[in-house]
C-alpha positions as CSV (number, residue, x, y, z in Angstrom):
1,X,3.1,5.6,-25.0
2,X,2.6,2.1,-23.6
3,X,3.6,2.6,-19.9
4,X,4.2,5.3,-17.4
5,X,6.2,4.4,-14.3
6,X,5.6,6.7,-11.4
7,X,8.2,7.0,-8.7
8,X,7.4,9.1,-5.6
9,X,10.7,10.3,-4.0
10,X,11.4,11.7,-0.6
11,X,14.9,11.8,0.9
12,X,16.2,8.6,-0.8
13,X,19.7,9.8,-1.7
14,X,21.5,8.0,1.1
15,X,23.3,4.7,0.5
16,X,22.5,4.8,-3.2
17,X,18.9,3.8,-2.7
18,X,17.5,6.2,-5.3
19,X,20.1,5.4,-7.9
20,X,19.6,1.7,-7.6
21,X,15.9,2.1,-8.1
22,X,16.2,4.4,-11.1
23,X,18.9,2.2,-12.7
24,X,16.6,-0.8,-12.5
25,X,13.9,1.1,-14.4
26,X,16.3,2.3,-17.1
27,X,17.3,-1.3,-17.8
28,X,13.8,-2.6,-18.5
29,X,13.5,-4.9,-21.5
30,X,10.7,-2.8,-23.0
31,X,11.3,0.4,-24.9
32,X,8.0,2.2,-25.1
33,X,7.8,3.7,-21.6
34,X,8.5,6.8,-19.5
35,X,9.7,7.3,-15.9
36,X,7.9,10.1,-14.0
37,X,9.9,10.8,-10.8
38,X,8.1,13.1,-8.4
39,X,10.3,14.7,-5.7
40,X,8.1,15.3,-2.7
41,X,10.0,18.3,-1.4
42,X,13.0,16.3,-0.3
43,X,15.6,17.8,2.1
44,X,18.5,15.8,0.8
45,X,20.1,15.6,-2.7
46,X,17.3,13.4,-4.2
47,X,16.0,16.2,-6.5
48,X,19.5,16.9,-7.9
49,X,20.1,13.2,-8.5
50,X,16.8,13.0,-10.4
51,X,17.7,16.1,-12.4
52,X,21.0,14.6,-13.4
53,X,19.2,11.4,-14.6
54,X,16.7,13.6,-16.6
55,X,19.6,15.4,-18.3
56,X,21.2,12.1,-19.2
57,X,17.9,10.4,-20.4
58,X,15.7,13.3,-21.5
59,X,13.6,11.0,-23.7
60,X,12.8,8.7,-20.8
61,X,12.7,10.6,-17.5
62,X,10.5,13.5,-16.4
63,X,11.1,15.1,-13.0
64,X,8.4,16.9,-11.1
65,X,9.5,18.9,-8.1
66,X,6.7,19.4,-5.6
67,X,7.1,22.5,-3.5
68,X,4.9,21.0,-0.8
69,X,5.4,17.7,0.9
70,X,2.2,15.8,-0.1
71,X,3.3,12.4,1.1
72,X,3.3,9.5,-1.4
73,X,-0.3,9.7,-2.3
74,X,0.0,13.4,-3.4
75,X,3.2,12.6,-5.3
76,X,1.6,9.8,-7.1
77,X,-1.4,12.0,-8.1
78,X,1.0,14.5,-9.6
79,X,2.6,11.7,-11.6
80,X,-0.8,10.4,-12.8
81,X,-1.7,13.8,-14.0
82,X,1.5,14.0,-16.0
83,X,1.4,10.5,-17.3
84,X,0.9,9.8,-21.0
85,X,1.0,6.0,-20.9
86,X,-1.8,3.6,-21.7
87,X,-0.7,1.7,-18.5
88,X,0.4,3.1,-15.1
89,X,2.9,1.4,-12.8
90,X,4.3,2.5,-9.4
91,X,7.7,1.8,-7.9
92,X,8.7,3.0,-4.4
93,X,12.0,4.9,-4.6
94,X,13.8,2.6,-2.1
95,X,12.8,-0.6,-4.1
96,X,13.8,-1.9,-7.5
97,X,12.5,-4.3,-10.1
98,X,13.6,-7.2,-12.4
99,X,14.7,-6.1,-15.9
100,X,11.8,-7.9,-17.5
101,X,9.1,-7.1,-15.0
102,X,7.1,-4.7,-17.1
103,X,7.6,-6.8,-20.3
104,X,6.1,-9.8,-18.5
105,X,3.2,-7.8,-17.1
106,X,2.4,-6.1,-20.4
107,X,2.6,-9.4,-22.3
108,X,0.1,-11.0,-19.8
109,X,-2.2,-8.0,-20.3
110,X,-2.0,-8.4,-24.1
111,X,-2.6,-12.2,-24.0
112,X,-5.6,-12.0,-21.7
113,X,-7.2,-8.6,-22.2
114,X,-6.9,-7.8,-18.5
115,X,-7.1,-4.2,-17.2
116,X,-4.9,-4.9,-14.2
117,X,-1.9,-7.3,-14.0
118,X,0.3,-8.1,-11.0
119,X,3.2,-10.3,-9.9
120,X,4.8,-11.4,-6.6
121,X,7.6,-9.7,-4.7
122,X,10.8,-10.6,-2.9
123,X,12.0,-9.3,0.5
124,X,15.7,-8.3,0.4
125,X,18.0,-6.6,2.8
126,X,20.7,-5.5,0.4
127,X,21.0,-4.1,-3.1
128,X,21.0,-7.3,-5.2
129,X,19.1,-9.0,-7.9
130,X,19.2,-12.3,-6.0
131,X,15.7,-13.3,-5.0
132,X,15.1,-13.3,-1.3
133,X,12.0,-14.4,0.6
134,X,9.2,-14.7,-1.9
135,X,5.8,-13.2,-1.0
136,X,2.8,-14.3,-3.0
137,X,0.8,-11.0,-3.2
138,X,-2.4,-12.2,-4.7
139,X,-3.8,-15.7,-5.3
140,X,-4.9,-17.4,-8.5
141,X,-8.5,-17.6,-7.4
142,X,-8.7,-13.8,-7.4
143,X,-7.8,-13.7,-11.1
144,X,-9.8,-13.8,-14.3
145,X,-13.0,-11.9,-15.2
146,X,-14.0,-10.3,-12.0
147,X,-17.5,-11.1,-10.6
148,X,-19.0,-10.5,-7.2
149,X,-17.3,-13.6,-5.7
150,X,-13.9,-12.5,-7.0
151,X,-14.4,-9.0,-5.7
152,X,-15.2,-10.4,-2.2
153,X,-11.9,-12.3,-2.3
154,X,-10.0,-9.2,-3.5
155,X,-11.5,-7.0,-0.8
156,X,-10.2,-9.4,1.9
157,X,-6.7,-8.9,0.4
158,X,-6.3,-6.5,-2.5
159,X,-2.5,-6.8,-2.5
160,X,0.2,-4.2,-3.0
161,X,-0.1,-1.6,-5.8
162,X,3.6,-1.4,-6.7
163,X,3.6,-4.9,-8.2
164,X,0.7,-4.1,-10.6
165,X,0.0,-2.2,-13.7
166,X,-3.3,-0.5,-14.2
167,X,-5.1,0.8,-17.3
168,X,-4.8,4.6,-17.0
169,X,-8.3,5.3,-18.4
170,X,-9.8,3.4,-15.5
171,X,-8.0,5.7,-13.0
172,X,-8.8,8.9,-14.7
173,X,-12.4,8.2,-15.8
174,X,-13.3,7.1,-12.2
175,X,-11.3,9.9,-10.5
176,X,-9.3,7.3,-8.5
177,X,-6.9,9.7,-6.8
178,X,-4.8,8.8,-3.8
179,X,-5.4,10.3,-0.4
180,X,-2.9,13.1,0.2
181,X,-0.9,14.3,3.2
182,X,-1.1,10.9,4.9
183,X,0.8,7.6,5.0
184,X,-0.9,4.3,4.2
185,X,-2.6,5.8,1.2
186,X,-2.6,2.4,-0.4
187,X,-4.9,1.0,2.3
188,X,-7.6,3.2,0.8
189,X,-6.6,3.1,-2.9
190,X,-5.7,-0.5,-3.5
191,X,-9.2,-2.1,-2.8
192,X,-11.0,0.9,-4.4
193,X,-9.0,0.6,-7.6
194,X,-9.5,-3.1,-7.8
195,X,-13.3,-2.7,-7.5
196,X,-13.2,-0.6,-10.7
197,X,-11.3,-3.1,-12.7
198,X,-13.0,-5.9,-14.6
199,X,-10.3,-8.5,-15.4
200,X,-7.2,-9.2,-13.2
201,X,-4.3,-11.4,-14.1
202,X,-1.0,-12.1,-12.5
203,X,2.5,-13.4,-13.3
204,X,3.5,-16.0,-10.7
205,X,7.1,-14.7,-10.3
206,X,8.8,-12.4,-7.8
207,X,9.7,-9.5,-10.2
208,X,9.6,-6.7,-7.6
209,X,12.3,-6.3,-4.9
210,X,11.0,-4.9,-1.6
211,X,13.9,-3.4,0.3
212,X,13.8,-4.0,4.1
213,X,15.5,-1.2,6.0
214,X,14.8,0.6,9.2
215,X,13.6,3.9,7.6
216,X,10.9,2.2,5.7
217,X,7.3,3.4,6.4
218,X,6.3,0.0,7.8
219,X,9.1,0.0,10.3
220,X,8.4,3.5,11.8
221,X,5.7,3.5,14.4
222,X,4.3,6.8,15.7
223,X,0.9,8.0,16.8
224,X,0.8,10.3,13.8
225,X,1.2,7.5,11.4
226,X,-1.3,5.4,13.2
227,X,-3.8,8.3,12.9
228,X,-3.0,8.3,9.1
229,X,-4.2,4.7,8.9
230,X,-7.4,5.6,10.6
231,X,-7.9,8.4,8.1
232,X,-7.1,6.1,5.1
233,X,-9.7,3.6,6.2
234,X,-12.3,6.2,6.9
235,X,-11.8,7.6,3.3
236,X,-12.1,4.0,1.9
237,X,-15.4,3.5,3.6
238,X,-16.7,6.9,2.5
239,X,-15.8,6.2,-1.1
240,X,-17.4,2.7,-1.0
241,X,-20.5,4.1,0.6
242,X,-20.8,6.7,-2.2
243,X,-20.6,3.9,-4.8
244,X,-23.1,1.6,-3.0
245,X,-20.5,-1.1,-2.2
246,X,-20.9,-0.8,1.5
247,X,-24.2,-2.6,1.2
248,X,-23.1,-5.2,-1.5
249,X,-19.8,-6.1,0.3
250,X,-20.8,-5.3,3.8
251,X,-19.1,-8.2,5.5
252,X,-15.8,-7.9,3.6
253,X,-15.6,-4.1,4.2
254,X,-16.6,-4.5,7.8
255,X,-13.7,-7.0,8.3
256,X,-11.1,-4.9,6.5
257,X,-12.1,-1.9,8.5
258,X,-11.9,-3.9,11.7
259,X,-8.5,-5.4,10.6
260,X,-6.7,-2.3,9.5
261,X,-8.5,0.5,11.4
262,X,-8.6,-1.3,14.8
263,X,-6.7,-4.5,15.2
264,X,-3.5,-3.8,13.2
265,X,-3.4,-0.1,14.3
266,X,-4.0,-0.9,17.9
267,X,-1.4,-3.6,18.3
268,X,1.1,-1.6,16.2
269,X,0.5,1.4,18.4
270,X,0.9,-0.6,21.6
271,X,4.1,-2.3,20.4
272,X,5.7,1.0,19.3
273,X,8.3,3.0,21.2
274,X,5.9,5.9,21.9
275,X,3.9,7.1,24.9
276,X,0.4,5.6,24.9
277,X,-2.5,8.1,25.0
278,X,-6.0,7.2,26.1
279,X,-7.3,10.0,23.8
280,X,-6.0,8.1,20.8
281,X,-7.4,4.8,22.0
282,X,-10.8,6.4,22.6
283,X,-10.7,7.8,19.0
284,X,-10.2,4.3,17.6
285,X,-12.9,2.9,19.8
286,X,-15.3,5.6,18.8
287,X,-14.5,5.1,15.2
288,X,-15.1,1.4,15.1
289,X,-18.3,1.6,17.1
290,X,-19.7,4.3,14.8
291,X,-18.9,2.5,11.6
292,X,-19.3,-1.2,12.5
293,X,-20.6,-1.7,16.1
294,X,-21.1,-5.5,15.5
295,X,-17.8,-6.2,13.9
296,X,-16.9,-8.9,16.5
297,X,-19.6,-11.1,15.1
298,X,-18.2,-10.8,11.6
299,X,-17.5,-14.3,10.2
300,X,-14.1,-13.3,8.7
301,X,-13.1,-11.7,12.0
302,X,-14.1,-14.8,13.9
303,X,-12.2,-17.1,11.6
304,X,-9.0,-15.0,11.0
305,X,-8.0,-13.7,14.4
306,X,-6.8,-16.0,17.1
307,X,-8.2,-16.4,20.6
308,X,-5.7,-14.1,22.3
309,X,-6.3,-11.3,19.8
310,X,-10.0,-11.5,20.1
311,X,-9.8,-11.5,23.9
312,X,-7.7,-8.3,23.9
313,X,-10.1,-6.6,21.5
314,X,-13.0,-7.6,23.8
315,X,-11.2,-5.9,26.7
316,X,-10.5,-2.8,24.5
317,X,-14.1,-2.5,23.5
318,X,-15.3,-2.7,27.1
319,X,-12.8,-0.3,28.5
320,X,-9.8,1.3,26.8
321,X,-8.3,2.1,30.2
322,X,-8.6,-1.5,31.4
323,X,-7.1,-2.7,28.1
324,X,-4.2,-0.3,28.5
325,X,-3.4,-1.4,32.0
326,X,-3.8,-5.1,31.1
327,X,-1.7,-4.9,28.0
328,X,1.2,-3.1,29.7
329,X,1.1,-5.7,32.5
330,X,1.0,-8.6,30.1
331,X,3.9,-7.1,28.1
332,X,5.9,-6.6,31.2
333,X,5.2,-10.2,32.4
334,X,6.2,-11.7,29.1
335,X,9.4,-9.7,28.8
336,X,10.4,-10.6,32.4
337,X,9.5,-14.3,32.5
338,X,9.3,-15.7,29.0
339,X,12.5,-14.4,27.3
């Protein structure tokens, strides 16, 4: 088997999302592949839809029904354990792909000897094969035989996992399992997996369609999901520490932790439609100070965040209560006088 495509599924029956995704996989221009759809204990008709597909295409589709909601990471792990392909690919069940996506990625792998190959993606708001806003997910200077300089660039932006194929042996031999029971599992897995690969190539085409809708994980803000991001980043640092990478790539990992654990999570949390709790803010502050107390001097942090962001983070690090009051006042002022 050349390729295993793993699709974690949770409540995606509405509006034909799941069917559009699976249909795009069935129409791939390669023949030597399998689809492993893992229903993560859905409450809608997703499982029955998948079972109908499996009856119609028994040679192509395997359905795994998890009795427990493991979140996407756990569902992906079940898929990896069941996979028989030389290569592994992932597709989110509300997205879809171009008919020749996997043919092009596999061809690039054959041509170059790479053990991970990616592409770009397109943002779309309706079910269509018309390309929308193109997002370049990785850059050409990250590709080729990976050395320490390339790994540093990759750690700063490892890119999405759904637009890549990975050699299965790398995943299994290094026990690269996803974090389970949390959202944002890719924040941990993507850089960790890339650090185990030795040769990265990409196809500079948007072959993956990333569906923009309000139920998407990135559009739902809650304290629980923000906590999940903290957990994902803590797990990444723990894994890197075990492998000695926290010393080798200290500045890059310090920046990524500050970026995702603190800055992105803090501002996402403050902008969300949820009550703000000092207990959660203190948890973030304690976590960043324990891991990387000098992160504000990090050269990537200094270069990549603007003056306003760095000022707000300084306030937060001095006093989370003052930051909370200041941020709310600033948000109120801007809404009242600048809109």
